[in-house]
C-alpha positions as CSV (number, residue, x, y, z in Angstrom):
1,C,68.4,117.6,202.8
2,M,65.6,117.6,200.2
3,S,67.9,119.2,197.6
4,W,70.2,116.3,198.0
5,L,67.6,114.1,196.3
6,V,68.5,115.8,193.0
7,D,72.2,116.0,193.5
8,G,74.4,115.0,190.5
9,V,76.2,112.4,192.6
10,F,74.5,109.1,193.2
11,A,76.0,108.6,196.6
12,I,74.5,111.9,197.8
13,R,71.1,111.0,196.4
14,S,71.3,107.6,198.0
15,A,72.2,109.1,201.4
16,A,69.4,111.6,201.1
17,T,67.0,108.7,200.3
18,S,68.1,106.8,203.4
19,N,67.6,109.8,205.6
20,L,63.9,110.1,204.5
21,K,62.9,107.3,206.8
22,R,64.5,109.0,209.8
23,L,62.9,112.3,209.0
24,V,59.5,110.6,208.9
25,A,60.2,109.0,212.3
26,I,61.2,112.3,213.8
27,F,58.6,114.7,212.3
28,G,55.6,112.3,211.8
29,M,53.4,111.2,209.0
30,E,51.4,114.4,208.5
31,W,54.6,116.4,208.1
32,A,55.9,113.7,205.7
33,Q,52.8,113.8,203.6
34,N,52.9,117.6,203.3
35,T,56.6,117.9,202.7
36,I,58.7,114.8,201.8
37,I,56.1,112.7,200.0
38,T,54.9,115.6,197.9
39,K,58.4,116.5,196.9
40,V,59.5,112.9,196.1
41,L,56.4,112.2,194.0
42,S,56.8,115.4,192.1
43,M,60.3,114.2,191.0
44,A,58.6,111.5,189.0
45,R,57.9,114.1,186.4
46,D,61.4,115.4,186.3
47,P,63.1,115.4,182.8
48,N,66.2,113.8,184.3
49,Y,65.7,110.1,184.4
50,L,68.1,109.8,187.4
51,H,65.6,111.9,189.4
52,R,62.8,109.7,188.3
53,M,64.8,106.7,189.5
54,T,65.4,108.5,192.8
55,T,61.6,108.8,193.2
56,L,61.4,105.0,193.1
57,F,64.3,104.5,195.5
58,A,62.7,107.0,197.9
59,I,59.4,105.2,197.6
60,N,61.1,101.9,198.5
61,V,62.4,103.6,201.7
62,L,59.2,105.5,202.5
63,A,57.1,102.4,202.1
64,E,58.8,101.0,205.1
65,V,57.4,103.7,207.4
66,C,54.2,104.9,205.6
67,P,50.8,103.3,206.3
68,P,49.3,101.2,203.5
69,D,46.6,103.7,202.6
70,V,49.3,106.4,201.9
71,I,51.2,104.0,199.7
72,T,48.1,102.9,197.8
73,K,46.6,106.4,197.4
74,F,49.8,108.4,196.6
75,M,52.6,106.1,195.7
76,V,51.1,103.3,193.6
77,P,49.7,105.6,190.9
78,V,53.1,107.4,190.5
79,I,54.9,104.0,190.3
80,S,52.3,102.8,187.7
81,N,52.8,106.0,185.6
82,L,56.6,105.5,185.7
83,A,56.0,102.1,184.1
84,N,55.5,104.0,180.8
85,D,58.8,105.8,181.1
86,P,61.0,105.9,178.0
87,V,64.1,104.8,180.0
88,P,64.3,101.0,180.5
89,N,66.2,101.5,183.8
90,V,63.3,103.4,185.2
91,R,60.8,100.8,184.0
92,F,62.7,97.9,185.6
93,N,63.0,99.8,188.8
94,V,59.2,100.1,188.7
95,A,59.0,96.3,188.7
96,K,61.5,96.1,191.6
97,T,59.5,98.7,193.6
98,M,56.2,97.0,193.0
99,A,57.7,93.8,194.3
100,K,59.0,95.5,197.4
101,I,55.8,97.3,198.4
102,T,53.4,94.4,197.6
103,P,53.5,92.9,201.1
104,V,51.8,96.0,202.6
105,L,49.2,96.3,199.9
106,D,45.6,95.0,200.0
107,S,44.6,92.3,197.5
108,G,42.4,94.7,195.5
109,T,45.3,97.0,194.8
110,I,47.6,94.1,193.9
111,E,45.0,92.6,191.5
112,G,43.8,95.9,190.1
113,Q,47.0,97.9,189.8
114,V,50.2,96.1,190.6
115,K,49.7,92.9,188.6
116,P,48.4,94.6,185.5
117,C,51.3,97.0,185.6
118,L,53.8,94.1,186.0
119,R,52.1,92.1,183.2
120,R,52.6,95.1,180.8
121,L,56.2,95.4,181.8
122,N,56.6,91.6,181.3
123,G,55.8,92.2,177.7
124,D,58.3,95.1,177.3
125,D,60.8,95.1,174.5
126,D,63.7,95.5,176.9
127,H,65.2,92.2,178.2
128,D,66.0,93.6,181.7
129,V,62.5,95.1,182.1
130,K,61.0,91.8,181.3
131,Y,63.3,90.0,183.7
132,F,62.5,92.2,186.7
133,A,58.8,92.2,185.9
134,S,58.8,88.4,185.8
135,E,60.8,88.3,189.1
136,A,58.2,90.7,190.7
137,L,55.3,88.5,189.5
138,E,57.0,85.4,190.9
139,T,57.6,87.2,194.2
140,I,53.9,88.2,194.4
141,A,52.9,84.6,193.5
142,A,55.1,83.3,196.3
143,L,53.6,85.8,198.8
144,E,50.1,84.8,197.8
145,A,50.9,81.1,198.2
146,Q,52.0,81.8,201.8
147,S,48.8,83.5,202.6
């Protein structure tokens, strides 16, 4: 199943990403940290931008089942590094991922890592990257207003 994450067909990568959540539920968090999360996060350094995007899609799914400390310690730094990716599609997916995981993060992580990353992306040369970074910042502001 893990090899499906780097398949050439998007539908296969998408199905593999969806299966990650079920695998974590079956095998547990310790297994996931040693197996799935390590593999997914290593894909962030893959030369193929589609695999780097799959990293972000997988983080979106895994963030639904991982505890906040795992997200903060392992995933947020990888997401932040991908904000410097040369491919605009990767960068705007960074913004979307940051918006998605923010509800489970503590305020220190949001203020110290998420918002600065999104502010940098909000100044990006690419119109789509700016748009999604702005949307993410608005989502965070709305969440903070509710608290």
